[in-house]
C-alpha positions in Angstrom: 4.1 -32.6 26.1 4.6 -30.4 23.0 7.1 -27.6 23.3 5.5 -24.2 22.7 7.7 -21.2 22.0 6.0 -17.8 21.5 6.7 -15.9 18.3 8.7 -12.7 18.2 6.5 -9.6 18.8 8.8 -7.5 16.6 10.1 -5.5 19.5 12.9 -5.8 22.1 11.7 -7.6 25.2 13.8 -5.4 27.4 13.4 -1.8 26.0 10.3 -2.3 23.7 12.1 -0.7 20.8 10.7 -2.0 17.4 13.1 -4.0 15.2 13.7 -2.1 12.0 14.3 -3.8 8.6 17.9 -4.7 8.0 18.8 -5.0 11.7 19.8 -8.1 13.6 18.6 -9.1 17.1 19.3 -12.0 19.4 16.6 -14.4 20.6 17.2 -16.4 23.8 15.1 -19.2 25.3 14.9 -19.6 29.1 13.2 -22.2 31.3 10.9 -20.7 33.8 8.6 -22.9 36.0 8.5 -25.7 33.5 7.7 -23.4 30.6 9.9 -21.7 28.0 10.2 -17.9 27.9 11.5 -16.2 24.8 13.5 -13.0 25.1 14.3 -10.9 22.1 17.1 -8.3 22.6 18.1 -5.5 20.4 21.8 -4.7 19.8 21.7 -1.8 22.3 20.4 -4.0 25.1 23.0 -6.7 24.2 25.8 -4.1 24.4 24.5 -2.7 27.7 24.6 -6.1 29.3 20.9 -6.1 30.1 20.5 -9.7 28.9 20.5 -12.5 31.6 22.8 -15.5 31.3 21.5 -19.0 31.6 19.7 -19.3 28.3 19.1 -22.9 27.1 19.2 -21.7 23.5 20.3 -18.6 21.6 20.0 -17.5 17.9 20.4 -14.4 15.8 17.5 -13.1 13.7 17.9 -10.7 10.8 14.8 -8.6 10.1 14.1 -8.7 6.4 12.1 -6.1 4.6 8.7 -7.7 3.7 7.5 -7.5 0.2 4.4 -5.4 -0.1 1.5 -7.6 -1.3 -1.2 -5.8 -3.2 -4.7 -7.3 -3.6 -5.4 -7.0 -7.2 -9.0 -7.9 -7.8 -8.7 -7.5 -11.5 -6.0 -10.2 -11.5 -8.2 -12.5 -9.4 -11.1 -12.0 -11.8 -8.9 -12.8 -14.7 -7.8 -16.1 -13.1 -11.4 -17.1 -12.2 -12.7 -16.3 -15.7 -10.0 -18.4 -17.4 -11.9 -21.3 -19.0 -8.9 -22.7 -20.9 -7.1 -24.1 -17.9 -8.5 -27.6 -17.0 -6.6 -27.8 -13.8 -7.8 -24.4 -12.5 -10.5 -26.0 -10.3 -8.0 -28.3 -8.5 -5.4 -25.7 -7.6 -5.4 -24.6 -3.9 -4.6 -21.0 -5.0 -7.9 -20.9 -6.9 -9.8 -21.9 -3.8 -8.0 -19.3 -1.7 -8.8 -16.6 -4.3 -12.5 -17.6 -4.2 -12.5 -17.4 -0.4 -10.9 -13.9 -0.6 -13.6 -12.6 -2.9 -16.3 -14.3 -1.0 -15.1 -12.7 2.2 -15.3 -9.3 0.4 -18.9 -10.3 -0.7 -17.9 -10.1 -4.3 -18.3 -13.8 -5.0 -21.1 -16.0 -3.6 -20.8 -19.6 -2.4 -23.8 -21.4 -4.0 -23.1 -25.1 -3.5 -20.9 -27.6 -1.7 -20.7 -31.2 -2.9 -18.6 -34.3 -2.5 -17.4 -36.1 -5.7 -15.4 -39.3 -5.4 -14.3 -38.5 -1.8 -13.2 -34.9 -2.7 -15.1 -31.8 -1.6 -16.0 -29.1 -4.1 -17.5 -25.7 -3.7 -19.2 -23.7 -6.4 -18.9 -19.9 -6.4 -20.5 -17.3 -8.7 -20.9 -13.7 -9.5 -23.6 -13.3 -12.1 -22.8 -9.7 -13.0 -19.2 -10.6 -13.9 -20.2 -13.9 -15.5 -18.1 -16.0 -13.1 -19.2 -19.5 -12.2 -16.4 -21.6 -10.9 -16.4 -25.0 -9.1 -13.2 -25.5 -7.0 -11.8 -28.4 -5.0 -11.4 -27.8 -1.3 -7.7 -28.6 -0.8 -6.4 -30.9 1.9 -3.3 -29.0 2.9 -0.4 -30.8 4.7 2.7 -28.8 5.8 4.5 -29.1 2.5 1.4 -28.2 0.4 0.6 -25.3 2.8 4.2 -23.9 2.4 3.9 -24.2 -1.4 0.5 -22.4 -1.3 2.1 -19.6 0.8 4.8 -19.1 -1.9 2.2 -19.1 -4.7 0.1 -16.5 -2.9 3.2 -14.3 -2.3 4.2 -14.6 -5.9 0.7 -13.9 -7.2 0.2 -10.7 -5.2 3.8 -9.4 -5.3 3.8 -9.4 -9.1 7.1 -11.3 -9.3 7.3 -13.7 -12.2 
């Protein structure tokens, strides 16, 4: 049976105070009726002794300030119009960028095909002169993590 631990909700489980960037809180794991229950406690609740003993696991979490990601459509269009990069169609980031614009109805999926066991989708926007065929990526955990980093870098503007 897989172990399932719920994610932090970003608030103290005891007083419902939101965790602010730069603060540290304690997460504890308890066993209740053959399931795990996660309790996140802010420093105030820790100091007041509101936390129950008997946790099977305990860890500290520091709340980091998240980078603000900005969806720059002009940057996406520049990537999709780039005809000089032969690997553009095989990059998972390109596929995700196409999906983002398709979701916003600024790019249209016009075809799906399998070539040598790999799936490709063709997107276009006639008014912008974009016609791009991209490989649908098979993302394992490592590839997915790398894609997350590429997306964060692309939209945060960090070089």
